[in-house]
DOTORZA-856332 format. One record per residue (C-alpha): x, y, z. Coordinates in steps of 0.001 Angstrom, whole numbers, padded with zeros to 6 digits, always signed. Layout:
<pts>
XYZ;...
</pts>
This chain:
<pts>
-018409+029906+006865;-016706+030248+003462;-017911+028229+000474;-014489+026574+000197;-014551+025415+003811;-018158+024205+003498;-017283+022041+000474;-014266+020476+002230;-016363+019874+005367;-019054+018148+003287;-016380+015924+001737;-015109+014950+005202;-018650+014081+006337;-019154+011915+003235;-015853+010087+003864;-016771+009231+007444;-020247+008242+006268;-018691+005704+003906;-016437+004405+006688;-019272+003824+009153;-021367+002262+006374;-018743-000449+005768;-017726-000831+009442;-020068-003778+010041;-018718-005624+006990;-015112-004959+008006;-015754-006343+011501;-016619-009845+010257;-012982-010967+010401;-009447-009625+009887;-009429-010654+006208;-012442-008400+005611;-010666-005557+007392;-007220-005967+005828;-008110-007379+002395;-011832-006591+001947;-012524-010330+002119;-010793-010648-001284;-013982-009333-002891;-012793-006312-004898;-014092-006358-008468;-012211-004686-011356;-013562-001196-010673;-012749-001242-006944;-009256-002468-007805;-009008+000337-010375;-010158+003212-008144;-008100+001949-005188;-004977+001929-007348;-005857+005285-008892;-006513+006771-005480;-003134+005577-004249;-001318+006861-007358;-002946+010274-007652;-001766+012186-004618;-000372+015648-003997;+002739+014892-006055;+000536+013957-009011;-001447+017206-008891;+000247+020072-007029;+003707+018615-007738;+003043+018145-011445;+001678+021692-011746;+004867+022948-010096;+007032+020980-012553;+004956+022283-015461;+006188+025816-014730;+009626+024580-015854;+008908+021582-018151;+005580+022548-019724;+003002+019940-020654;+005593+017121-020477;+005476+017312-016659;+002309+015230-016978;+004469+012195-017698;+004933+011777-013936;+001406+010367-013932;+001941+008831-017347;+004803+006809-015871;+002538+005690-013010;-000127+004652-015536;+002402+002581-017494;+003551+000978-014235;-000033+000085-013313;-000678-001520-016708;+002565-003520-016519;+001593-004604-012994;-001701-005851-014435;+000037-007728-017238;+002826-009458-015320;+002144-009448-011569;-001375-008625-010322;-002906-011935-011432;+000071-013829-010015;-000295-012227-006591;-003985-013144-006511;-003315-016684-007765;-000606-017163-005132;-003225-016349-002469;-000649-014402-000467;-001139-011283+001619;+002194-009438+001530;+005600-009593-000171;+007302-010632+003119;+004885-013539+003535;+005654-014711-000008;+009386-014394+000605;+009219-016576+003732;+007022-019092+001918;+009560-019442-000909;+012857-018614+000823;+013266-018374+004612;+012482-016365+007753;+015362-013920+007363;+014073-013017+003901;+010758-012070+005489;+012435-010004+008201;+014667-008010+005834;+011788-007337+003433;+009541-006171+006302;+012223-003689+007319;+012657-002329+003802;+008973-002069+002916;+008027-000612+006307;+010543+002203+005877;+009183+003009+002410;+005504+002976+003371;+005904+004814+006677;+007930+007564+005001;+005366+007978+002209;+002563+008086+004786;+004375+010923+006588;+004640+012766+003291;+000853+012707+002891;+000346+014634+006157;+002809+017272+004960;+001035+017484+001604;-002419+017600+003207;-001364+020398+005536;+000222+022330+002664;-002932+022070+000521;-005325+023179+003274;-003094+025993+004556;-002280+027311+001065;-005864+027449-000122;-007559+028423+003186;-004904+030305+005207;-007605+032054+007238;-008865+028658+008490;-005799+026378+008567;-002196+026901+009551;+000269+024337+008215;+000203+022480+011520;-003596+022601+011814;-003906+021353+008239;-001599+018425+009002;-003545+017520+012149;-006883+017747+010318;-005503+015567+007523;-004203+013036+010056;-007560+012810+011846;-009332+012076+008561;-006683+009661+007245;-006400+007670+010461;-010101+007822+011288;-011557+006419+008080;-008793+003805+007790;-009166+002591+011385;-012958+002434+011156;-013445+000452+007957;-010055-000913+006895;-009514-001667+003213;-013265-001679+002530;-013383+001911+003768;-010328+002864+001714;-011674+001221-001437;-015183+002672-001308;-013866+006082-000237;-011685+006055-003324;-014804+005745-005486;-015848+009097-004049;-012364+010609-004074;-011492+009714-007669;-014833+011128-008849;-014164+014380-006957;-010593+014577-008302;-011791+014374-011900;-014775+016664-011352;-012746+019348-009555;-009778+019438-011917;-011857+019262-015116;-014278+021930-013917;-011542+024355-012847;-009604+023764-016077;-012758+024437-018121;-013367+027701-016242;-009743+028827-016658;-009641+027997-020380;-012919+029837-020926;-011601+032856-019006;-008111+032984-020535;-008898+032351-024211;-008304+028613-024353;-004954+026879-024805;-003995+029363-027535;-004593+032281-025169;-002512+030661-022426;+000312+029752-024840;+000458+033324-026114;+001179+034605-022578;+003769+031975-021620;+007327+033315-021257;+009799+032393-023994;+012319+029813-022754;+015163+028724-025007;+014733+025140-026207;+011355+024627-024513;+008126+024016-026400;+005553+024535-023652;+002794+022612-025404;+004867+019615-026521;+003964+016438-024591;+007658+015486-024428;+009390+018803-025038;+010717+019467-021534;+012017+015957-020816;+015102+014051-021820;+014656+010422-022829;+016714+009182-019893;+014640+011253-017436;+011370+009877-018820;+012634+006294-018805;+013831+006780-015225;+010353+007857-014151;+008783+004868-015892;+011327+002503-014341;+010730+003873-010824;+006953+003750-011124;+006856+000289-012689;+009259-001050-010067;+007231+000262-007141;+003900-000720-008726;+004967-004370-008825;+006155-004637-005234;+004939-001774-003019;+001466-000468-002142;-000473-002005-005063;+000320-005555-003876;-002345-005427-001145;-004905-004201-003691;-004065-007074-006060;-004372-009567-003201;-007824-008141-002397;-009294-008808-005853;-012058-011396-006000;-010232-013390-008680;-007266-013318-011061;-009237-011671-013865;-010429-008844-011609;-006871-008150-010478;-005576-007931-014042;-008460-005885-015444;-008456-003565-012447;-004854-002487-012931;-005366-001970-016656;-008373+000254-015906;-006326+002078-013267;-003713+002927-015882;-006409+004519-018044;-007740+006521-015079;-004320+007681-013857;-002884+008800-017217;-004901+011997-017934;-004641+013577-014459;-000995+014547-014847;-001493+016375-018137;-004601+018154-016832;-002611+019311-013778;+000253+020383-016053;-002156+022577-018030;-003207+024247-014776;+000447+024846-013915;+001079+026465-017304;-002028+028604-016898;-000638+029766-013546;+002718+030901-014905;+001011+032547-017873;-001281+034510-015543;+001318+035176-012811;+004823+035246-014420;+006653+035781-011101;+004780+033065-009226;+006496+030738-006760;+006304+027398-008674;+005263+025522-005521;+002165+027732-005293;+001279+027507-009000;-001776+025293-008622;-003114+026854-005396;-002808+030377-006797;-004477+029703-010138;-007274+027850-008349;-007870+030694-005904;-008156+033117-008822;-011506+031467-009629;-014883+032105-007994;-015479+030608-004496;-017482+027600-005719;-014954+026636-008408;-011984+027090-006081;-013765+025179-003297;-014551+022254-005578;-010954+022167-006807;-009637+022426-003253;-011733+019392-002342;-010327+017608-005405;-006706+018337-004472;-007244+017270-000892;-009179+014210-002095;-006077+013196-004042;-004061+013327-000835;-006735+011523+001218;-007008+008682-001287;-003252+008135-001349;-002792+008438+002401;-005533+005986+003390;-004301+003261+001041;-000645+003668+002031;-001510+003822+005752;-003471+000588+005322;-000466-000984+003545;+001939+000032+006319;-000409-001196+009049;-000909-004543+007310;+002848-005090+007152;+003190-004448+010876;+000147-006518+011890;+000658-009473+009530;+004420-009715+009238;+005576-008543+012653;+002841-008722+015296;+001014-011897+014253;+004022-013690+012786;+006574-013094+015564;+004860-011609+018633;+001404-013174+019024;+000884-015951+016453;-001994-017576+018388;-004114-014447+018752;-007856-014935+018330;-009753-013477+015381;-011586-010903+017510;-008451-009718+019325;-006501-009577+016055;-009136-007310+014527;-008898-004973+017524;-005112-005117+017328;-005252-004023+013691;-007194-000891+014598;-004721-000090+017370;-001821-000570+014941;-003432+001798+012416;-003787+004393+015180;-000215+003951+016431;+001319+004120+012952;-000815+007151+012213;+000489+008934+015326;+004124+007963+014647;+003960+009094+011029;+002323+012391+012040;+005170+012970+014478;+007642+012252+011662;+005805+014707+009419;+006129+017438+012082;+009828+016815+012633;+011133+015509+009306;+009560+017615+006582;+012700+017064+004484;+011394+013562+003880;+009456+014966+000904;+012725+015185-001036;+013401+011495-000428;+010178+010073-001910;+011441+009181-005391;+014718+007912-003909;+012861+005793-001342;+010623+004229-003977;+013761+002973-005721;+014258+000577-002794;+011433-001518-004229;+013857-002655-006952;+015024-005620-004873;+011474-006793-004130;+010389-006446-007753;+013430-008281-009101;+013102-011170-006637;+009357-011487-007277;+009735-011529-011072;+012523-014107-010926;+010592-016227-008419;+007626-016425-010805;+009159-016209-014278;+012804-017298-013902;+012998-019670-010926;+016239-021142-012269;+017978-017918-011195;+016833-018224-007573;+018394-019922-004573;+017452-020062-000902;+019357-016889-000015;+018397-014851-003092;+015677-012781-001428;+017726-011941+001679;+020935-010853-000025;+019283-009009-002904;+017101-007037-000484;+019996-006312+001877;+022221-005061-000956;+019332-002917-002226;+018976-001271+001203;+022733-000756+001617;+022971+000627-001908;+020322+003243-001176;+022121+004255+002018;+025412+004523+000109;+023798+006612-002656;+022414+009000-000024;+025634+009535+001932;+028440+008952-000617;+028064+011438-003498;+031059+010005-005384;+029142+006849-006344;+026368+008809-008077;+027521+007980-011586;+023978+007437-012893;+021336+010139-013552;+018950+008495-011075;+019351+006067-008179;+016916+003615-009816;+019564+002664-012405;+022125+002079-009648;+019641-000053-007677;+018813-002275-010643;+022525-002765-011408;+023606-003788-007900;+020514-005954-007319;+021010-007807-010609;+024687-008389-009827;+023777-009684-006354;+021125-012030-007741;+023584-013568-010223;+026369-013875-007634;+024034-015675-005192;+022953-017946-008056;+026587-018957-008575;+027701-019463-004954;+024528-020716-003230;+023731-024357-004004;+020651-024652-001765;+017343-024523-003719;+014376-022356-002820;+010750-023498-002611;+008899-022773-005828;+005544-021065-005192;+002273-022841-005871;+000180-020743-008253;-003538-021494-008163;-006631-020172-009851;-005151-019025-013169;
</pts>
């Protein structure tokens, strides 16, 4: 057994150990399973958010981008960190004070049933697609770094077993406590490998001296490879999705308003450095291997280290994928169980049967998303575009809380519908792509829709009751 495989196997054992440890707590009732009994303190909120944010795109993907953009590629995570902090400032405490469970539930509470239905459709598509992406990423990481052990397909299946298993066993408690372990491993692995590479290659100065000359690019500049509009687009996408996608369930699971706010602020501090550390590894890779395939930048530089260092870093990269996948899978399953199954199919289900149903739903969604990952690998290219769909949810939520005078009964339905149709149009009608990123188009059409509904719809909506602030 190789050292790399032994380290990954130990990590898997620890993850399942955490899941079985919290299984008894999660079985008390569905709220414990889905929302950790609303008992997350600031640090569990922080590591859960960090675990969700720091996935394969934030490590392997950033290192790949760094081979073209230099250190500025780290702003992918920087944008996520800014989004998390803004979520903490303007939305996390509100979600907890509203005592809601999901965006669709809030929309029905304030607007109507069709607003809940359309938002379930939109959010389910986003979360299920991102979950599928995590299997692809997990398989790519394991097969790239241990090709003698894992094929791409075997890596995806192994990833799926771990993702689905620990989520189904312990629910959000399992995801949250596992993220304590995963975030620690992510930092330990990346920092240790970077230290070894810098010591071996003569520090940053030694790496910079071997980087190829590219006209107009300062490799070591934190903003050198980005345009202002590209950076603002990243920040806008990440802030938009942070306010209305996966992090909502984490905010609703905080033990109080203060914990929700502080947790997201702490998450921003934890998320920010990872991107720039991964970018340094990407630059080290192209300095060491000038003809490298950018996609393999991080795996190749890691495997150039000794077996223990590469094994620890492999565990860190896979931990990033595990932490993201478990949280997003839990989000997707909660939408289906809370906003479809319990709301429309079996509203009178008992507590015990509902808890069992949640585990079955996690398993079914896990199987469906694995099938999608096998058959729709091109979905990876759609991630940033798909996240832009959260624009409608973010805009409606912010107006509901901070500008209720702009809202009417049909605001949530029409704004969400136009957001979905706009994304479809952007995907299939190239002539409308007049903006550098779809996020700008989404904000424009959703704002226009919101103001038009405000003018033509005379029926008021129900203002939310905010408690506990």
